[in-house]
C-alpha positions in Angstrom: 16.5 -14.4 -5.1 15.1 -13.0 -8.4 16.6 -9.8 -7.9 16.2 -7.4 -10.7 15.9 -10.3 -13.2 14.4 -8.1 -16.0 13.7 -11.2 -18.3 11.1 -13.2 -16.4 7.8 -12.8 -17.5 6.1 -15.7 -15.8 7.0 -18.1 -12.6 5.7 -21.3 -11.5 6.2 -21.3 -7.8 3.9 -24.1 -6.8 6.6 -26.2 -5.4 8.3 -23.8 -3.4 8.4 -24.5 0.4 8.2 -21.5 2.3 7.1 -22.8 5.4 10.4 -22.1 7.4 10.9 -18.9 6.0 10.6 -15.6 7.9 12.1 -13.0 5.8 10.9 -12.3 2.0 12.7 -9.1 1.6 13.5 -8.0 -1.8 12.6 -11.6 -3.4 11.1 -10.3 -6.5 12.4 -6.9 -6.4 12.9 -5.2 -10.0 11.5 -8.2 -12.1 9.9 -5.3 -14.4 8.4 -7.7 -17.1 6.8 -9.9 -14.6 2.8 -9.4 -15.4 1.3 -11.7 -13.1 1.7 -15.0 -11.2 0.5 -16.9 -8.4 2.1 -17.1 -4.8 -1.2 -18.4 -3.2 1.1 -21.6 -2.8 3.3 -19.8 -0.1 3.3 -20.6 3.4 3.7 -17.3 5.0 2.5 -18.0 8.5 6.1 -17.2 10.1 6.9 -14.1 7.7 8.1 -11.0 9.6 9.3 -9.0 6.6 7.8 -8.6 3.3 9.7 -5.2 2.6 10.0 -4.6 -1.1 9.4 -8.3 -1.8 7.1 -7.0 -5.3 8.9 -3.3 -5.3 9.6 -2.2 -8.8 7.6 -5.0 -10.6 6.5 -2.3 -13.1 4.6 -4.7 -15.3 2.6 -6.5 -12.6 -1.1 -6.1 -13.1 -2.5 -8.5 -10.3 -1.6 -11.5 -8.3 -3.2 -13.8 -6.0 -2.4 -13.4 -2.3 -5.4 -14.7 -1.1 -3.9 -17.6 1.3 -1.4 -15.2 2.8 -1.0 -15.6 6.6 0.5 -12.2 7.7 -0.5 -12.3 11.4 3.4 -12.1 12.1 4.0 -9.5 9.4 5.5 -6.2 10.6 7.7 -4.9 7.8 6.0 -4.0 4.9 7.8 -1.0 3.8 7.6 -0.7 -0.2 6.1 -4.1 -0.7 4.3 -2.9 -3.6 6.2 0.5 -4.3 6.8 1.4 -7.9 4.2 -1.2 -9.5 3.1 1.3 -11.9 0.9 -1.5 -13.8 -0.9 -2.8 -10.6 -4.7 -2.4 -11.0 -6.2 -4.5 -8.5 -4.9 -5.6 -4.9 -6.8 -8.1 -2.8 -5.6 -7.6 0.7 -8.6 -9.1 2.2 -7.0 -11.9 3.8 -4.2 -9.7 5.2 -3.5 -8.9 9.1 -1.8 -5.7 9.0 -2.5 -4.6 12.9 1.2 -5.3 13.5 2.7 -3.7 10.2 4.6 -0.7 10.4 5.2 1.8 7.5 2.0 1.3 6.1 2.1 4.8 4.4 4.9 3.2 2.1 3.4 0.1 1.3 2.1 1.5 -2.0 4.8 4.1 -2.4 5.1 5.6 -5.8 2.6 3.4 -7.0 -0.5 4.7 -9.1 -3.6 4.0 -6.9 -4.9 0.5 -7.9 -8.5 0.8 -9.3 -9.5 -2.0 -6.7 -8.1 -2.4 -3.0 -9.9 -5.3 -1.4 -9.1 -5.2 2.4 -10.0 -7.5 5.2 -13.3 -6.4 6.9 -11.7 -5.9 10.5 -9.3 -3.6 8.7 -8.7 -0.4 11.6 -10.5 2.6 10.7 -8.3 6.0 10.2 -8.8 9.3 9.4 -7.5 12.3 7.1 -8.6 15.5 8.4 -8.2 19.2 6.4 -8.2 22.4 8.5 -8.4 25.9 6.9 -6.7 28.7 8.5 -5.5 32.2 7.6 -1.9 33.1 7.8 -2.1 34.1 11.6 -3.8 30.6 12.3 -7.1 31.6 12.8 -9.8 29.0 11.7 -11.9 29.9 8.8 -13.9 27.6 8.0 -15.0 24.1 9.7 -12.5 21.1 9.2 -13.4 18.2 7.0 -12.8 14.5 8.2 -12.3 11.7 5.7 -12.5 8.4 7.7 -12.2 4.8 6.0 -10.2 1.8 6.4 -6.3 1.3 6.2 -4.9 1.8 2.8 -7.9 3.2 1.2 -7.5 6.4 -0.8 -8.5 9.8 0.3 -9.2 13.1 -2.0 -10.0 16.5 -0.9 -11.0 19.4 -2.9 -9.5 22.9 -2.7 -12.1 24.7 -0.8 -13.6 28.1 -1.9 -13.8 30.4 1.3 -15.5 33.8 0.6 -13.0 36.8 1.2 -10.2 34.5 1.1 -7.7 33.6 -1.6 -5.9 30.4 -1.5 -2.2 30.6 -1.2 -0.8 27.2 -0.3 -1.3 23.6 0.8 0.7 22.2 3.7 0.3 18.4 3.4 -1.4 16.5 0.7 -5.0 16.6 -0.6 -4.6 13.2 -1.8 -3.0 10.0 -0.2 -3.8 6.8 1.5 -5.0 6.4 5.0 -2.2 4.7 7.5 -1.4 4.3 10.7 0.0 7.4 12.7 3.7 7.9 12.8 
C-alpha cells in the first residue's frame, strides 16, 4: 500500500477499516522516513500474515501496537526486519503461539533497548556446550532461558589447558521457536 514511499514521515490511519483484512504483508515496507505512527485503531482479528509489514522502516523508533489481536497470526517473517532505529517494541498484547519464523521477526534489526512481551509468552532456552576437536565435553554446558524474542548472550569461556579455536553457532541472538 505504501510500498517504498520514502517521502512519508507521518501517517494518520484512524479511519482505516481493516476488519475484513487477512493479509497485511509489505504494507509499509521501505517507508524509510517514517519515524512513528499509531496503528492502534487497526482491527487485526482476522490477520494471518504480517510478513514484512514494517520491514525496512529504517527511521521508525516506536509505535503503538497495543490493540493488535494476533490470535490468527501465523506469518511474521521480517515483520520488523531492518528497522535500524527501533528502540522500544511493546508486544505485550501479542499471541505468538501460532507464529512461525520468530527468529526472523527482528532480522537485521539491532536489539531494541526495550521489548515487552505477553506474560504468557512461552519460555525457550539457548544452550552452549564446550567440546574439544574430538567431540569430548571439556566443561559443563551453560543454558540461558527466557521468553520468546528475548535477547541472549554468552561470553567466551576460558577453560584451563585449552585454547579457544572457533564458535559453531552464535554467542548472541534472540530466543525463538525451534525450527
